[in-house]
N, C-alpha and C positions, 0 to 999 in steps of 0.2 A: 389354609395351605398357602405357603409362599411360592412365588413363581421364580423361575430361573431367568426371566426376561424383564426388561423394561416394558411397561404397557405401551400400546401404540402411541398414545398421546405424549409419552415421555421420551420417545426416540427423537433426538434432536441433532442438529449440526454439531453442537458442542460435545454431546455425549459420544458422537462418532468421530471426534478428533478434528473437526473443521474449525480452526480458530483464528486464521489470519486473512487479511485482505492485502492486495498488492499496493493499492493507492491509499496513502495515509495523509495526504496533503490538506485534507479538509475534515471538518467534523462529520463523522459517519452517522447517517440516518438510516433507520430501518423502515423502508418505504412500504413494505407489505403491511406493517402495523398502522400505516397512515392511509390505507385504502387502495393501494396499488394491487391489481389482481394478476396472479400468475396461474395459468391453466384454468381459467374460469370456465372455458369450454374446450372440448377435445381439439377443435380446429385452431386453438391458440398455440398448440405445440405440435409442429409437423416435423417428422424425421424421415429422411430419405437415405437409406443405406447405400453406400457406394461400393459395388462389388469389384473384386479383382478382375482384371482383364488379362487374357481373353476368357470370357465366361463359358464358351462352348467347347473348350478342350475336354474330351471325355473318352473313356474306354468303352462307353456304351452301357455301363452298369448302373449309372446314376442319371437322374433328371433333376432339373431345377425349375422352380416357378417363382413368380413374384407374388408375395403375400401383402395385400393391403388390408389394414384393419383400423377400426375406430372404437375407442373407449373399451378396449379389451387388452389384456396382456397377450404376448405372443403365445404363451402356453394355452390360454383360454381360446384363442382363435384356432389354434391347431386342434384343440380338443373338439371344437365344433365340427371341423372337417373330419376328424376321426369318427365322431359319432354318426355322421351322415354318409360316410363312405366305407366304413368298416376297416380303415387303415389303422393299425395299432399306433399308439402314441410313441412307442419305441422306435418307429421308423423315421421320424423327423430329425433332420439335422439342420441347425442354424448357426450363423456366425455370431449372433448376439441376440439378447432378449430385450425387446423394446418396451417402453413405458405403456401403462394402461390408459391414463387420461391424455390421449394424444391421437393423432392420425399418423400412422407409420407405414412405410414401405420397405420391404426387405426380401432377400432371396432365401428360399428353403430348398433343401435337397432331400430326395428319397430314392429308393431303389427303382430302377427303370421298369421292372415288372409290375409295379403298382400304378403305372400311368393310366390304365383303363379305369381303375377305381377312382383315381383323382379326377378324371374327366367327368365322373357322375356328380361331382359337387356343384351345387347351384349357388353362385355368388349372390350376396345380399347386401343390405345397407351397412352391415357391420364387418363383414369379411368378404374379400374378393380374391379370386385366384386367376392369374393371367400369365402370359408370356412363358409358356412351358417350353423347355428346351433341354438339350444335353448339357452335362456338367460334371464336375467332380463332387465327391461328398464334401460338404462343408464342415469345417471345424471351428471351434471357438476362436474368435478374433480374425477369421479368414475373410476379411474385407478391408477396403482402403480407408474407411472412415464413414462419417455420417454428415449429411448436410441438414442444417436445422433452419426452420422458419418459425419464429416465436413472437407472440403478441403479448406485451405487458400493457394492461389497461388501467385507465383512471388515475393518471398522475395528478397529485393535488396541487398543481401550480400552473401559472400561465407562461406563455412563451417569452414574455418580457421580464420574467422574474429572475432573481439571482439563482434560485433553485434550478431553473431550467439550464442556466449556464454551468452549474455544478455537474449536472448529469451529462451534459455535452462533454465536459472535461473528462468525466469518468469513461465515457464511450471512446474518446480518443486514446485514453490510457490503455483500455482493453485492446484496442486495435494495434497500438504500438508496442506495449509492454507485456500483454498477456495477463493470465490469471494463474493462481495456484492450481495445480493439476490434481486437486483432491478427488479421491473416490467418493462419489455422492452417497447420500444417505440410503438411496435405493439399492446400493450394492449390498447392504446389510440386512435386507428384509424388513417387512413392515413392523416387526417387533424387535428388531436388532438381533434376531436369533442366529443369523448366518455366522457372524464372527464369534458368537458365544459357542456354538457347536464346534467351530473350527478350533478355538482355543482348547476346548476339552479334548478334541481328537489329538492335537499336538501334544497335550499333556498326558495322553493315554489314560484319561479318566473316562472309561466307557460308561460308568454309572451316571456321571453328569451329562455325558453326551446323549445317552438314552433318555434321561429326564428332560433334556432340552428338546429333543426331537418329538417327545410326547407331551410337551407342555400345553395345558389347557388354554393358557392365555393367548395362543395363536389362533384360536377358533372363536367364532361369535358365541355370545351367551345364548343358551338354549339349543345350540346345534348338536347333532349326534356326535360329531368329533369331540366337542368339548365334554360332553357327558361321559364318553368312553375314556378319554384321557384323565378326567377327574377321578373316575373309578380306579384306573390303574394307579394313579398317584396315591389314592387313599388306601388301597388294599395291596398294591404290588402283585396282584393276581391277574396276569394277562388273560387267562381263560375266562375269568369272571368279567373282565372289561369287554372282551370280544362278544360275550353273550348279550351285551346291550347295543351292539353295533348295527344290526339289521342290514349289514352289508353296505353301509353308507360311509364308512371311514375312508379317508384318502388312501390310495393304493399303497404308497410306500410305507406309511405308518401302520397300515393294516398288516402288511407283510412282516414288519418288525414285531408287532404284537403276537402274530402267529408263531414266530420263532421263539419268542419269550415264553409262549405257552407250551412249547414242546421241548425240543432237544437243547435249546440255548438258554434255558432259564438261569443257569449258573455260569454261563459263558457269554457275557455281554459283548465282548469284543467280536466273537464269532457272529453273534446276532447282527451287529452293525455291518460287518464285512459281507454277509450273505444277503442283506436286504437293502442296504443303502448303496446305490451304484457308485463305482469308483469316481466317476466324474462329479457326482454330487459331493462326495467326501473331499475331493480336491477343491471344489468350489468353496466349501465351508472354510477350509484351511487358508485358501487364498484370500477369502474375505477377512479373516483375522489378520493376515499379513497386510492387507490394505488399511485396516483399522490402526495397526501399529505405524504404518507409513504416514497416514494422515497426521498422527500425533508427532512424528518426527518433524514433518514439515512445519507444523504449528510452533514447534520449539525452535527450529533452526532456520526456516526459510531457505534462502539460497546461500546462507553464510558458510555452508559446508560443501558446496558444489552445486553444479547444475542438475545433477541426478542423484537419487537416493535409491537404495535397493529395497525391493519388497522381500520380506523374510523368506529364506530358503538357503540351500547349499549353493556354493559357487560364488559367494561374495568375494570381491578382490581383497586380498590379505591386508593391504594398506588401510582399508576402511576401518578395520577394527581398532586401530590405534588413533583414529581421528576423533574429533568431537562428535561426529555423527555416530560412530561406533559406541561411544560412551552413552549417548542418548538412547540408542537402541538397547543397550544392556540395561539401563535404568528402567526402561519401559517393560522389558521382559521380567525384570525383578519385581516391578510393581504389579504385574499381572500374575505373578506366582509361577511362571514357567522356568525361571532361572534363579539360582541362589546367587547372592552378591559375590561369593567367592568362586563361582563356577567360571570356566573359560568360555567366552562367547563364541570364539572361532570353532571350537569342538562342537558346541551345541548346534550351531548353524550347519556345519558340514554333516552332522548326523541326520539332519532332516532329509537329505537326499536318499541314502540307502534305507532309512527307516520308513519314510513316508512318501518318497518320490516327490518331495517338495523342493523345487529349484528356485533360486533367487532370480529376480528380473529387475533390471535398472529402469526406473521410471523418472521422466523429466519432472523437475519440481515446478517449472513454469510451462504453460502451454499458450502459444499465440494463435488465436483463431485465424483461419485462412479466409480470404475474401469476405471480410467482416464489414457489413453495411448496416445502416439503420435509417429509419424514416419516421418522422412524427406525423400522426394522422389523427383525425377525429371521426367519430362514428357517423355513418350515413343514416339518417332517420329511417326507421322501419326495418332495418336489417342489422343483425349482430355478427354476421359471418365475415364476408370479405368485400363488402361495398364500403369503401373509405373515401373521404374527401380530404383535400389539403387542410392542414391545421390553420385555424384562425384565432385571433385574440379572443379569449373567453371560452373557447371550445374545451371540452373534456379531452385531455391528451391521452393518446395511446402510442406505444412505441413498437414498431415492427423491426425485428432483428433478423438478419440472415448471416450465417457463417458455417464454416466446415471445420470439424475436429477429426483428428486421427482416431483409429480404433482404440477402445478402452479409455476414452476421455469423456467427461460428463458436461453436457450443456448447462446443467445446474450450476457448475462452477462459474460460468460466464454470467448467468443471471444473478447469482448471489453477490458478485462483485459490483454489479450495477445497483441492486436494490438494498445492499447492506445486510444480506442474510435472507434465508428462506423460512425461518421460524423464530419464535421469540427468544430462543437461547442466544441469538446473535445481537440482541439489543444491547448497546453499551451500558455498562453498570448493572445489567439485569442479573439478578442472582439466579444461577442455574441450579434448580432444585432437584435435578435429575442426573447428577454426575454418575457416570458408569461405575458399577462394581463388578469386576471380573474375578473376584476371589474364588478360591476353590470350593467354597461352600455354597449353600442355597442362599439367595438374597431376596 
């Protein structure tokens, strides 16, 4: 059985459209393949969400709290609180979803009447709840940005080397010129499924969207989820697949299977609309828009302007006649969403009334605020935060601190310094996993 997804090991920067670096003045090295470590430990990647102020303005219907988590996704941390307090997962609202292999701090909102239940939660070494107060319901992107503190470990050179000077020059370039504002690989899901589902939804190919949502490749080998999804792909009998579930299938996919087993067997569009929340569907389509945007940047850079639109209705008319418009059209034709003879303006404007998908201008370059760095060496006997000034012959690590606005990715800063975050970015490396987003199964 073929999969609609790239396997986890095949999801790469290149396959997600990340193809350029701002600095080209020297030979680009791929430092992670030379031993430099990124996210070796959760405390190597610290994220502090910056909330909008004033935080306490409220009608009294909503409360906020600070969620601290380590080595968990935001969803997993909230699931732990839900399990131990009886608060439904549907009650949580967040401004953004934070990385798993990290220590992160962010605000979470929920209805004020659930404050007593929240108070019953016992903070632990992985999840902490604090600073409960009044606030408005949070929406996606409803924060001022994020402050990052990142450790890159084990640079393979000495402070007296030319390589050290090269990285110093790169750091100054990042501080002064910024980096390409790519949507990071994490935007697209561990298996690249988010933008694939989004593409199928935009194309109104409910059959492929359902197949993507129920793809076995997204679940570990031997898991109940994988067994159930494999049965559905084999037989296309949702009732038969559910019989193997033992009630352990993920909630959203289980709801989809139940609708396919009952009144929506021959109406896949209705099955999706009634089981996949609107915000999830919008997220998938936005992920596809980000995938197209990444590829536009990789082709055009800043040559067509300081901003480029993410796919949707409301794009400035002049854009369609520009080089950027021609690149967008060629990418949509390549992805099978648009015929070469079709009008791009009409296609984009139709995304508004048809799918509530609105365009958003995104800056091509982003310059980190308050960007600082410090070279350090490991303090013997501790791997966390006891550092000593670097000396000749010490194993070098680099401490970075900077702030980015909402919807920008720290990985874009890191990749500019390290020459990429996976093997697909190695110069002259043959990328064996080029993305196929054709209408059929790949």
